[in-house]
N, C-alpha and C positions, 0 to 999 in steps of 0.2 A: 363405661362407654368411652371409646377412643375419640379424642378431638380431631376434627378434620385438619389435614396438613395445611400449614400456612402456604399461601400462594407465593411463589418465588418472586423476588424483586431484584432485578439486575441494575446495578449502577455502573455506568461506563464512564471512565475518566479518559478524556481525549485531549487533543491539542491542535491548534491551527497553524503550527509551523510546518507547512507543506500540507497538501490536501489528503494524503494517504491515511493519516491517523484518524481524521474525521470520517473518511469514506469507510474505513474498516468498522468504526463504531456504528455508523448508520446501517451497514450491512448486517451486523450482529443484531441490532434492534429489529430490523425488518424480518430476519429469519426467526427470531425469538417470538415475535408477535404473530407471525404467519403459522408457525407449527406448534405453539404452546399456548392455547387459549387460557386466559386468566393471568398470564405472566405480565408483570409490570417491568418496563424498561425505561430508563432515563439516561440521556447522554449529557454530561457536563464538561465544559471546556476547563481543563485543570488550570491553565495559566490565567484565564479570565476570573476564575473563582479565587485562586490564591493570591493573585496580584492584579486586582481589578483596575488599578490606575496605571500599571506599567505594561500590561500584556500587549496593547496595541503598539507601543513603542518597541517592545521586544520583538514582535513579529516583523515590523518594518526593518529593524536592524538585522535580523536574521536573513531576510530576503535580500537586502543590500550586500550582506556578507557573502551570500551564495553567488550573487551576480559578479561582484567586484573582486573577491578573493577566494575563488573556489579551490585553488591549490593549498591555501592555508587550512581550509576546512578539511581537505583530504589528508593533510599532514596530521592534524589533530585527531581525525577519525582513527587513523592507524596508531597514533601514539596512545590512544585510550582504548583500543580494541580489547586488549587483555587487562587483567587486574594489575594495577601498579599504584604507587602512592599518588601519582598525578590523577589517574582516572578515579581513584577513591575520593580525592579531594573535590573533583569536578562534580561527581554525581551525588555527593552527600546532601541530603535534604536539610533545609534550614528549619529551625524550630517554628518560625512564624508560619511556614507552609503547613507544617504538621498540625498546628492549632486550627488553621482554616479547614483542613481536611477532616479533622475530628468533628468540627462544627457541622460540616456537610454530612458526615455519617450519622450524626445525631438527628439531623433534620430529615434525611431521606429514609433512614432505617432500612437499608438494603439487606438482602440475604447473601449476596455475593457481589464483590467489586471487581470489575474488569478494567484493566489499563491498556489502552492502545497508544499510549504516549510514555516515553521512557521516564520522564520526571515523575509522573504519577505512579509508575511501578516502584520507583525508589521510595516515594513517600509512603506508600502502603507497606512496604517491607520495613521501613523505619518505625512506623506505628506498631507493627506486630513485634518487632525486636524489643521495643520498650514496654510491651505488655499493655498497650493502649487500645487494642482491638483484637477480637478473636475472629473477625470476619475472614472468610476465605478470599484470597487475592489471586486473580488470574491475570496473566500478562499475555497479550497478543502481539507477537513480533510482526511488524508490517512490511518487512523486506525479506528477500531470499538470502539472509545472512545473519550473522550474530554480532553482538557487540556488548562490551561490559556494561554499558548504560542500561541494557535490558535485563541483565542477570543480577538477581538479588537473593540473599539467603533465606528470606521468609516468604517467597512466592510459592503458592500452593500448586499452581499449574501453569504451564506454558502452552500456548497455541502457536504452532509454527507452520511455515509454508511448505515444507518438504522433508523428506527423509534425510537430505543432506544437512539441513539445519538441526534436525533432531540428533544426528550423530555428533555434530559439533557441541551441542549442549551436553551430551553424555560425556564427551571428553573434558568438559569443564566441571564435571562432578555432579551434574543434576541427575537425580534418580530417574530411571526410565518411566516409572509409573507417574511421574509428574509432567511428562511431555506428551502432547497430543499433536501428531503431524496431520492435521486436517486439511491443510492448505490455508492460504490467507483468505479471510472472509471477504467475499465480494457480493454484489447485488444478485438477487435471485434471477433477475432477467438474463444475467450472463451465464447461468447454469442450465439454460434450456436449449433445445434444438430449434432451428429455424429453416424455413423454405427459402433458399438462396434466390431462386428465380422470382419468387413472389416479392421478396424484399427489393430486388433490383427494379422490378416493375413499379413498385410502390414509390420508390425514391427517384424514378426517372433515369435510371442508369442502364447502360447497354450490357446485356448479359454476355455478349461475345467478346467484349474488350476487358482487359485486366483492370481492376479497380484498386487504387492505393489510398489508404486512409492515412492522413498525416495529422498527428496530435502533438501538442506541446508548444503551440504558438504562444500561450501565456507565459511560458518559461524562456522565451527568447530563442527557441529553436529555429523558427522560420526567419532567417536573416536575409539581407539583400542579395547575397550570392544564390541562396536557395530560390528566391523569387525570380532572379534573373534566368536561372535554368528552366523554371516553370514557364516563363514568358517565351523563351526561345524553343521550347520543346526539347531541351537538352537532356532530359532524364530518360525518357523511353517513349518512342513514337507509338501512338495507338492507345496508350494508357489513359485512364481517366482518374483524376485526383480529387479527393475530398479533404479540404483543409479545415480543421476544427480549431478555432482560436480561443475557445473557452470564454472566460469573462473579460478577455482583452479586447474591448470594443474598439479601441483606437486602432489596433492591428487589423481587425476585421474590415473596418472602413478603408484603411490604407490598401489592403490587399484587393478588395473589390475594385478600387480605383486603378490599381496597377495591373490587375489581371483581367480587366474587362474584355480585352481582345482574345483572351484564352478561355472565355466562358464555356466553350464547347468541350474543353478538356479539363477545366478546373472549376470546382464548386467551393465557395468559401462560406463557412458557417461560423456562428458565434457559439454561445453556450447552448448545448442541446441535451435533452433528457434521454434521447434514444441512441446513445453511443453504442449500445449492445447490437442494435440493428445495423449500424454502419460497420461494426466489426464483423458481423455475421455475413454481410454481403461482399466484403472485401477479400482480395487475394493476398494482401500484404499490408502491414501497418508499419509506418515510420514514426518512431516516438522516442522520447526519453525513457530510460529504464526504471521508472518508478515501480514500487512493489505492487500497487493496486492495479494500475493500467496493464502491466505485463501479466498479472494473474488473470485479469479479465480476458486478455487476448489468448492466454494459454487455455482457459476454460472453453473458449469458442474455437479452439484449434486454428488460430490465426498466426501464420508465420510473421516473425518480427525482424525489422531492420532497426537496430538501436543506434541512435545518433548522439555522439559526443557525451558519453556518460561521465558525470562528475566523479572525481576521486572520492571514495567513500562507499556508501551503500549502493549508489547507482552502478559503480564499477563492479561491485560484488554481484548485484542483480544480473548485469550483463554477462558476467563470467559464468554464472550458473546456467542461464538460459542458452548461452552458446554451447556450454558443455553437454547439455542434454539434447542439443541439435535443433531446438525450436527457434533460434535467433542467430543473427550475425551482427557484427558491430562495425560501425563506420566512424572514423575520427575526424573527418573533414567533409566539406561539401563535395569536393572532387572525388573522394573515396565513396561517398554516398551515391553520387551519380553513376559511377562505374558499377557498384554493387547492385543498385536498383535496376539498371539496364540488364545486367547479367542475370539477376533473379527472374525478372519478368520474361526473359528469353529462354529460361530453363525451367519448364514446367515440371520436369521430373524432380529437380531439387526443391522446388516449392512444395511439391507433393510429399517429399521426404520430410521436410520441416513440419508440415501439417501432421504427418503421422507421428513425429516425435512429440509434438504438442499433445496429441491425443493420448500417447502413452503416459505422459507425466501430468496430465490434468487431473486435479483432485475430483473425485466423483461428486461430492456435495459439500464444499468447504464451509459454507455458512451454517447450514443445519447441523453439520458434524461439530463445528466449533461451539454452537449453542448447547449441544448435548454434553460436550466436555465441560463447559462452563457450569451448567446446572449440576453435573455430576461432581463438581468440586465443592458443592455446598457443605458436604460433610467432612471436608478435608482441612478445614481451617485450624490454625494453631490456637490452643486455648489462651485466654487472657491471663496475664501474670502480673503480680505486683511489682516484679523487678525484671530487668532485661532477660530475655529468653536466649537460649542457645539455638543457632540455626541447625536445620536438619541435614544440610549439606554444606560442603566447604565453599567459601567464596571463590568466584572465578579467578 
């Protein structure tokens, strides 16, 4: 008599350097539990697990680096994009991290390991290269781009956001059978259809006036020049704005104080769970081009005005979304004001951007990603007593 198949257990290794890695991990967990009864899913912060005393300091330093020296970040991003001695040195996992990950695998006993964080992907590949695990390793790239930090010789499957990224990985030597272009995993709520008029009524917004959703306040996107134009009505007459400040409570209170006289045109919110509803009722979103936020907007067919993308993955995200026709990019507040006014006055162009988003939106990114992850369970490298050979060349 055959024994019943073991219920799958997915271990997701993520990281808190930017929200996108954790958002993708949570989206995978949500979709796996929703569509696969009996499946176990656990999300672990890779940095908190491997460096419990240093991860908070590392996160703070990373955030300060992004704020104070974005050009240096962009330079290093480009310097390490392809395979080189420098990129190989930077992404090499330390043995102490590998010991901690080995301990984690022994404790959790997963059937497949998913990495939504580059350092975790590197650690899993290093474990497999040394013959220390035979577990299948899946990497989820959380931006509309590629980078050497994501690409490792013992990764069994890649989940990517588009055909564009899939083609890039093929050029790097990754076999086609190990790439699944499902779309970046996003919340299931962003993969549904909504009644726009009903949502406008629910949130007290005028159906006849254009609505602009502004996100990224927590990243410093909403500066004093931006606020000045909102106060003066200098963006677009007749438009209604929704400003989402995220967890930046200080900014929310500041904006409520400064924009009190514009309460009829501007609504200020803090952290909200119903971002999908705000996207579904809006005509345009003004945001930073993070992989997860733009994927949600794409799924809800929302035209995007991308503001001051940082050099690196943000710039790549913006370039991809502009290339497919779903977004435009502004590099300054003055440029943003002109573009915003022009877009809201050109309904045909907004409609064309919406159609472009509809053409390129993945049908069901999170459930498809989960199917690819579960399908990788039989694709793991066998454990070996000594270092194994990769099945494809390094990038």
